[in-house]
C-alpha positions in Angstrom: 13.4 9.2 -11.0 10.8 10.7 -13.4 7.6 11.0 -11.3 4.3 10.9 -13.0 0.7 10.4 -12.0 -0.7 7.2 -13.6 -4.2 5.8 -13.1 -4.9 2.1 -12.8 -7.9 0.1 -12.0 -7.9 -2.9 -9.7 -11.0 -4.7 -8.5 -13.1 -2.0 -10.0 -11.5 0.7 -7.8 -9.5 3.6 -9.3 -6.0 4.0 -8.1 -2.8 5.9 -8.9 0.9 5.4 -8.8 3.9 7.8 -9.3 6.8 5.7 -10.5 7.5 2.7 -12.7 9.3 0.3 -10.4 13.0 0.4 -11.4 16.5 -0.3 -10.0 16.6 3.1 -8.3 13.2 2.6 -6.5 14.2 -0.9 -5.6 17.5 0.2 -4.1 15.9 3.0 -2.1 13.3 0.7 -0.7 15.9 -1.9 0.2 18.0 0.7 2.0 14.9 1.9 3.8 13.2 -1.4 4.7 16.1 -3.9 4.5 18.8 -1.8 6.1 16.4 -0.1 8.5 17.3 3.4 7.3 14.4 5.2 8.9 15.6 8.7 8.1 14.8 7.9 4.4 11.1 7.9 5.1 10.5 11.6 4.1 12.0 11.1 0.6 9.1 8.8 -0.4 6.2 11.0 -1.7 8.2 14.2 -1.0 7.8 15.5 -4.6 4.1 14.5 -4.6 3.1 15.8 -1.2 1.1 18.7 -2.5 -0.5 16.6 -5.3 -1.5 14.0 -2.7 -3.0 16.7 -0.5 -5.1 18.0 -3.4 -6.1 14.6 -4.9 -6.8 13.0 -1.6 -8.2 16.0 0.4 -10.3 14.7 3.2 -9.2 11.1 2.7 -8.0 8.8 5.5 -5.1 6.7 4.4 -5.0 3.0 5.2 -1.5 1.5 4.9 -1.1 -2.0 3.5 0.4 -3.8 6.5 3.5 -5.9 6.6 3.6 -9.1 8.6 3.9 -8.2 12.3 7.3 -10.0 12.7 8.7 -8.0 9.8 7.7 -4.7 11.5 9.1 -5.9 14.8 12.4 -6.9 13.2 12.9 -3.6 11.5 11.4 -1.6 14.3 8.8 0.2 12.1 6.2 -0.3 9.5 7.6 1.3 6.3 4.3 2.6 4.8 3.2 4.1 8.1 6.6 5.9 8.4 6.2 7.3 4.9 2.8 8.7 5.9 4.0 10.0 9.3 6.9 11.8 7.7 4.4 14.0 5.7 1.8 14.3 8.5 -0.8 12.4 6.5 -3.8 11.1 8.5 -3.9 7.3 8.6 -5.6 4.4 10.4 -4.1 1.0 10.6 -7.3 -0.7 9.7 -5.7 -3.9 8.2 -3.5 -6.6 9.7 -1.5 -9.2 7.8 -2.1 -12.5 9.6 0.0 -14.8 7.4 3.7 -14.4 6.4 3.1 -14.8 2.7 4.5 -12.7 -0.1 1.7 -12.9 -2.7 4.0 -11.9 -5.5 5.8 -15.2 -5.1 2.6 -17.2 -5.7 1.0 -18.2 -8.9 -2.5 -16.9 -9.7 -4.4 -19.9 -8.4 -2.5 -19.9 -5.1 -3.1 -16.1 -4.7 -6.8 -16.6 -5.1 -6.8 -19.5 -2.6 -4.7 -17.4 -0.2 -7.3 -14.6 0.2 -7.2 -14.7 4.0 -3.8 -13.1 4.4 -5.3 -9.9 5.6 -8.1 -9.1 8.1 -9.8 -5.9 9.3 -8.7 -4.6 12.7 -10.9 -3.0 15.3 -9.8 0.4 14.1 -11.6 -0.2 10.7 -14.9 1.0 12.4 -13.5 4.5 12.2 -13.6 4.4 8.4 -17.4 4.3 8.3 -18.8 7.1 6.1 -15.2 8.4 5.4 -13.3 8.8 2.2 -10.6 6.0 2.3 -7.4 5.6 0.4 -5.4 2.3 0.6 -1.7 3.0 0.2 1.3 0.9 -0.5 4.9 1.2 -1.6 4.9 -1.1 -4.6 2.2 -2.8 -6.7 3.7 -5.9 -8.3 1.0 -8.3 -9.3 -1.9 -6.4 -7.8 -3.0 -9.3 -5.6 -2.2 -7.6 -2.3 -4.1 -4.4 -3.2 -6.9 -6.6 -4.5 -7.2 -8.6 -1.2 -7.1 -5.4 0.9 -9.6 -3.6 -1.3 -12.0 -6.5 -1.0 -11.9 -6.1 2.8 -12.3 -2.3 2.7 -15.2 -2.7 0.2 -17.1 -4.5 3.0 -17.1 -1.3 5.0 -19.6 1.6 4.5 -17.1 4.1 3.2 -18.0 7.2 1.2 -15.3 6.7 -1.4 -12.5 4.2 -1.8 -9.3 4.6 -3.8 -5.8 3.4 -3.7 -2.3 4.9 -4.1 1.1 3.4 -4.6 4.5 4.9 -4.9 5.4 2.6 -7.7 4.1 -0.1 -10.0 5.8 -2.8 -11.9 4.4 -4.7 -14.9 5.7 -8.1 -14.0 3.9 -10.9 -15.9 1.8 -12.9 -13.5 2.5 -16.6 -13.1 -0.5 -18.6 -14.5 0.6 -22.1 -13.4 
């Protein structure tokens, strides 16, 4: 799958990803999320576990949430399971309150749809901590952007983000 560590900047925040999104990643994520294959969780980030522990030493991870109904249907939150399988410390400080897939929206609609996520009560535990927002795939960057905006409102020491994969899909400008 050719892992690498690539830097990207979204919303003025430095982030990283390990893989270009490709058919193999898509297939694994579909099997994991779409076919509810929970035992696959440890394979995500397995090659990068040591690197993550070094680069994000002392960070608390905040998983990008799925819509609650999606988690209930599959019986788990996929990003949380990836983190749990490697014993990474995380806090579910965000909640997705609208069942919207931002990648399916044009740029203007994404900007109008900025209230898809909210901070949870647990967000207070991120005060004066180093925080890393984490997701499986960055497609247009709008989800990461929305979540980072919320986390920027907190008094964190540092804020970064990490994704397993990134795709360079052209954004719809309609």
